[in-house]
Structure formats: C-alpha cells, structure tokens
C-alpha positions in Angstrom: -8.9 -14.6 -22.1 -5.9 -13.3 -20.2 -4.2 -15.2 -17.3 -2.6 -13.4 -14.4 -0.5 -15.6 -12.2 0.7 -14.5 -8.7 3.6 -16.5 -7.2 3.8 -17.4 -3.5 3.5 -20.3 -1.1 0.1 -21.6 0.2 -1.1 -21.5 3.8 -1.4 -19.0 6.6 2.2 -19.5 7.7 3.4 -17.9 4.5 0.6 -15.4 3.8 2.5 -12.3 5.0 5.9 -13.3 3.5 7.8 -11.1 1.1 7.8 -14.1 -1.2 4.0 -13.9 -1.4 3.7 -10.4 -2.8 2.4 -12.0 -6.1 -0.5 -13.6 -4.2 -1.2 -10.2 -2.5 -1.3 -8.4 -5.9 -3.9 -10.8 -7.2 -6.0 -10.7 -4.0 -6.2 -6.9 -4.4 -7.2 -7.1 -8.0 -9.9 -9.7 -7.3 -11.3 -7.7 -4.3 -11.3 -4.3 -6.1 -12.8 -5.5 -9.4 -15.5 -7.8 -8.3 -14.0 -11.1 -9.3 -15.7 -14.4 -8.5 -14.9 -16.2 -5.2 -11.6 -18.2 -5.3 -12.1 -21.8 -6.2 -9.7 -24.8 -6.4 -8.5 -25.6 -9.9 -5.2 -26.4 -11.7 -3.4 -27.3 -8.4 -4.2 -23.8 -7.2 -6.9 -21.2 -6.6 -8.7 -19.4 -9.4 -10.9 -16.3 -9.6 -12.5 -15.0 -12.8 -13.8 -11.7 -13.8 -13.4 -8.8 -16.3 -11.0 -6.0 -16.5 -12.5 -3.6 -19.0 -13.2 -5.5 -22.2 -11.0 -8.4 -21.3 -12.0 -11.6 -19.6 -9.3 -12.4 -17.0 -8.5 -15.4 -14.9 -6.4 -15.0 -11.7 -4.3 -18.0 -10.6 -2.5 -18.6 -7.3 -0.6 -21.9 -7.6 -0.7 -24.0 -4.4 2.1 -26.3 -5.4 4.6 -24.2 -3.4 6.9 -21.9 -5.2 9.4 -24.4 -6.6 6.7 -26.3 -8.5 4.6 -23.3 -9.7 5.1 -24.3 -13.3 2.9 -27.4 -12.9 -0.1 -25.3 -12.0 0.5 -22.6 -14.6 1.0 -25.2 -17.4 -2.3 -26.9 -16.4 -4.2 -23.6 -16.7 -2.6 -22.5 -19.9 -3.4 -25.9 -21.5 -7.0 -25.8 -20.3 -7.7 -22.4 -21.8 -5.4 -23.0 -24.8 -3.7 -19.7 -24.2 -0.6 -18.4 -26.1 2.1 -17.3 -23.8 1.5 -13.7 -24.9 -1.7 -13.8 -22.8 0.2 -14.9 -19.6 1.4 -12.4 -17.0 3.2 -13.5 -13.9 3.5 -11.3 -10.7 6.5 -12.1 -8.5 8.8 -10.7 -5.9 12.0 -9.1 -7.1 15.2 -8.9 -5.0 17.0 -6.6 -7.4 14.4 -3.8 -7.2 14.1 -1.5 -4.2 11.0 -1.9 -2.0 7.9 -0.5 -3.7 9.5 -0.3 -7.2 7.8 -2.2 -10.1 9.0 -3.1 -13.5 7.2 -4.8 -16.4 9.2 -7.2 -18.4 8.6 -9.4 -21.5 10.5 -12.7 -21.7 14.1 -13.2 -20.5 15.8 -15.2 -17.8 14.5 -16.2 -14.4 17.4 -14.6 -12.4 17.4 -17.5 -10.0 13.8 -17.1 -8.9 12.5 -20.6 -8.2 8.9 -19.9 -9.3 10.0 -18.5 -12.6 12.5 -21.3 -13.0 9.7 -23.8 -12.7 7.5 -21.9 -15.2 10.4 -21.7 -17.6 10.9 -25.5 -17.4 7.2 -26.2 -18.2 6.4 -23.4 -20.7 9.5 -21.5 -21.8 10.3 -17.9 -21.1 8.1 -15.9 -23.6 5.6 -14.5 -21.1 5.2 -11.1 -19.3 6.4 -10.6 -15.7 5.4 -7.9 -13.3 8.5 -7.6 -11.1 7.6 -6.3 -7.6 10.5 -4.9 -5.7 11.1 -6.2 -2.1 14.8 -5.1 -1.8 17.8 -7.3 -1.1 19.1 -8.3 2.4 22.6 -7.5 1.3 24.1 -11.0 1.2 23.1 -14.0 -0.8 23.3 -16.3 2.2 20.5 -14.2 3.8 18.1 -14.4 0.9 16.1 -17.5 1.8 15.3 -16.2 5.3 14.6 -12.8 4.0 12.0 -13.8 1.4 10.3 -16.3 3.8 9.9 -13.6 6.4 6.9 -11.3 6.8 7.0 -7.7 5.6 8.1 -5.4 8.4 5.5 -2.9 9.9 7.5 -0.1 8.3 6.8 -1.6 4.9 3.1 -1.3 5.3 2.7 2.1 3.6 4.7 1.5 0.5 3.2 -2.0 0.1 -0.3 -0.6 0.3 0.5 2.1 -2.3 2.0 -0.5 -4.6 -0.9 -2.9 -4.4 -3.4 -0.1 -4.9 -1.5 1.1 -8.0 -1.5 -2.4 -9.5 -5.2 -2.6 -9.0 -5.7 0.8 -10.5 -3.7 -0.2 -13.6 -5.0 -3.7 -13.9 -7.4 -2.9 -16.7 -4.6 -1.3 -18.8 -2.4 -4.3 -18.2 -5.1 -6.7 -19.4 -5.5 -4.5 -22.5 -1.8 -4.7 -23.3 -1.1 -1.1 -22.5 2.0 -1.5 -20.3 2.9 2.2 -20.2 -0.6 3.1 -18.9 -0.3 0.4 -16.3 3.1 1.7 -15.1 1.7 5.3 -15.0 -1.2 4.1 -12.8 1.3 2.5 -10.4 3.5 5.6 -10.4 0.6 7.8 -9.4 0.2 5.8 -6.2 3.9 5.1 -5.4 5.4 8.4 -6.5 2.6 11.0 -6.9 3.6 14.4 -8.3 4.4 16.8 -5.5 2.5 20.0 -5.2 4.6 23.1 -6.0 6.3 24.6 -2.9 7.7 27.6 -4.8 6.4 30.7 -3.3 5.8 33.8 -5.4 8.5 36.4 -5.0 7.3 39.4 -3.0 6.8 42.4 -5.3 9.0 45.4 -4.7 7.3 48.3 -3.0 6.4 50.9 -5.5 8.7 53.9 -5.6 7.3 56.9 -3.7 5.7 59.3 -6.1 6.2 63.0 -5.7 3.2 64.9 -4.5 0.9 66.1 -7.2 0.9 69.7 -5.9 4.5 70.4 -4.8 4.5 74.0 -3.6 8.0 73.7 -2.0 10.6 76.2 -3.2 13.6 74.8 -5.2 15.8 75.2 -2.2 13.4 73.3 0.1 13.2 70.4 -2.4 17.0 70.2 -2.5 17.2 70.2 1.3 14.5 67.5 1.6 16.7 65.1 -0.6 19.4 65.1 2.1 17.2 64.3 5.1 
C-alpha cells in the first residue's frame, strides 16, 4: 500500500486557490485511473485504487493546511505504513509556475502543511513539489497562495496535472525518473525540428554531347 497525500484547504471557497494544487493533483489521478468515490476518513477525504501493481490510497486532509499532520498521521497509523510509502503533493513558491520536482526528506521551507506533517511524523517522506511561482515579496505570500489561479495559468496547470496523472503509476512503483519524464512530456514536449534542408546547388551545365563548333567558335562562346 502506498499513500499519496495532497495538501490544500477544504471547501468551495478554497477549491481554485494556488494553495490547493495538491488537492487538484489527487483529483486528477483519481478521475483518470478509476479510483473509488471519495469518502470521509482520517479527518479528510480518501479514495482508493490501483496504479499498476500497487494498491494506492489518496488522502486530502480536511483539517485546513496548518493541521494537515493530524490527518496524515491517522492514515499512516491505520495502514501501518513506513514513511517510505508516503508521498505528499504540495504547492511550491520557489519553483516557477508549471515546474515540478521530486524530493525525498529535508526541511519544510516554511510551508505550513509540511511543517505540521513534520511535527507529527518527522521528515523522511517523499514530496512532489508543484511550482506556483512567487509573488515577489514575502508580505504578499499569504494573499497569493490563497488566491485562485489566474485564467492565464490554465494551460500550464492542465499540462502539469495531466503529466502527474500520466506518471502516477511510475511514482507508485518508486521510479521517480520515469515519473518526471512523464511530466516533462506534457509540460515541455520535444519540439519538432524546424531545420530546413539546404537547397542543393544547381548542377553545372554539361557540354553538348555532339559539339560540332569550331575551336574559334567555342572560345568566342566562353566570353558571351
């Protein structure tokens, strides 16, 4: 059993917020891979299914971001999971919009959801860091993350979520590189070559096969 946790805040008021991109990622995985309907459990919402050979539970804590660790700890304890089987999807200010990084362990970098999980379980779990960009000043961060994505963000956000869904099976199997490659194919697909073939030089004119001109005539023709 693997546990994927998406971080966000519950309720329609927050559904489109940048802070809720973790919820969005899990919603896309559940919808694309035929997971069970969401049900209430562990102070959150849970959906279960399979990704390849792995049984996977998806958890969206409904404790609000700052208390996410309560919900995650309850789920980890119920399924008796080692932290190696836990992956948390969360918004990341320090990555450009649409960028994604996979990280194992480490600090919480001031993210309140991760801070809460650290307090309840420690830091030895995987994180999928989902770039939302930075507003430019730390005083603007709270309003920025609790504001809906702009219309202009729609295209890259859709590509990112599709890529996460495409690579979810690889992530569940522990193949981080294959997961990242699947995301990259959606967010930065290889461009078709725009190099045009160089035009070939026109063949040099060939002398007539039967040249009956006199030597003097051939010499004069060269200077025309």
